[in-house]
Structure formats: C-alpha cells, structure tokens
C-alpha positions in Angstrom: -42.9 21.3 36.2 -40.4 23.4 34.2 -37.5 21.7 35.9 -38.9 18.2 34.9 -39.2 19.4 31.3 -35.7 20.8 31.4 -34.3 17.5 32.7 -36.2 15.5 30.0 -35.0 18.0 27.4 -31.4 17.6 28.5 -31.6 13.9 28.4 -33.1 13.9 24.9 -30.4 16.3 23.8 -27.7 14.1 25.4 -29.2 11.1 23.7 -29.1 12.8 20.3 -25.5 13.9 20.8 -24.5 10.4 21.8 -26.3 9.0 18.8 -24.5 11.5 16.5 -21.1 10.6 18.1 -21.8 6.9 17.7 -22.8 7.3 14.0 -19.8 9.5 13.2 -17.5 6.9 14.9 -19.0 4.1 12.9 -18.6 6.1 9.7 -15.0 6.9 10.5 -14.3 3.2 11.2 -16.0 2.2 7.9 -13.9 4.8 6.1 -10.7 3.5 7.7 -11.6 -0.1 6.7 -12.3 0.9 3.1 -9.0 2.9 2.9 -7.1 0.0 4.4 -8.5 -2.5 2.0 -7.9 -0.1 -0.9 -4.3 0.3 0.3 -3.8 -3.5 0.6 -5.2 -3.9 -2.9 -2.9 -1.2 -4.3 0.1 -2.7 -2.6 -0.8 -6.1 -4.1 -1.2 -4.6 -7.5 2.1 -2.8 -7.2 3.8 -5.9 -6.0 2.4 -8.0 -8.9 3.5 -5.3 -11.4 6.9 -5.2 -9.9 7.2 -9.0 -10.0 6.1 -9.0 -13.7 8.5 -6.2 -14.5 11.4 -7.8 -12.7 10.6 -11.1 -14.3 10.8 -9.6 -17.8 13.9 -7.6 -16.8 15.7 -10.7 -15.6 14.6 -12.6 -18.8 16.1 -9.8 -20.9 19.4 -10.0 -19.0 19.6 -13.7 -19.3 18.7 -13.5 -23.0 21.4 -10.9 -23.5 24.0 -13.1 -21.8 23.0 -16.0 -23.9 23.5 -14.0 -27.1 26.9 -12.8 -25.9 28.0 -16.4 -25.2 27.1 -17.5 -28.7 
C-alpha cells in the first residue's frame, strides 16, 4: 500500500515539476519575443533618426556649396 502511494506521489511530483519547467520555458520564450520585437523597434527608430539626420546634414552641405558658388 505504501509503495503504491509512493509511486503515485512521485508521479504527481514529476507532473508538477514538468508543468513548472514547461511554464518557465513558455515565459522565457515570451520574454525573448518581447525583447526581440523591442530591439527591432529600437533599430527601426534609430535607423529613421539616422536617415532624418543624414538628410538634414546633406541638405546643409548642399546649401553651403550653393552659397559658395554664388
């Protein structure tokens, strides 16, 4: 009788451990996806800022060369 209870107890403990491992794995994957999407958004924002800056920078250079030519 005790041995049967012990086996059932081990199975329920193992089930609980597996459930915890599965939940932690899901949470880690969700965290990874969130961080990845955040990084992609940051890269996009940085790229847009760089394009805007470079565009104004090149405009300034072309404006300066136009004033020198006059």
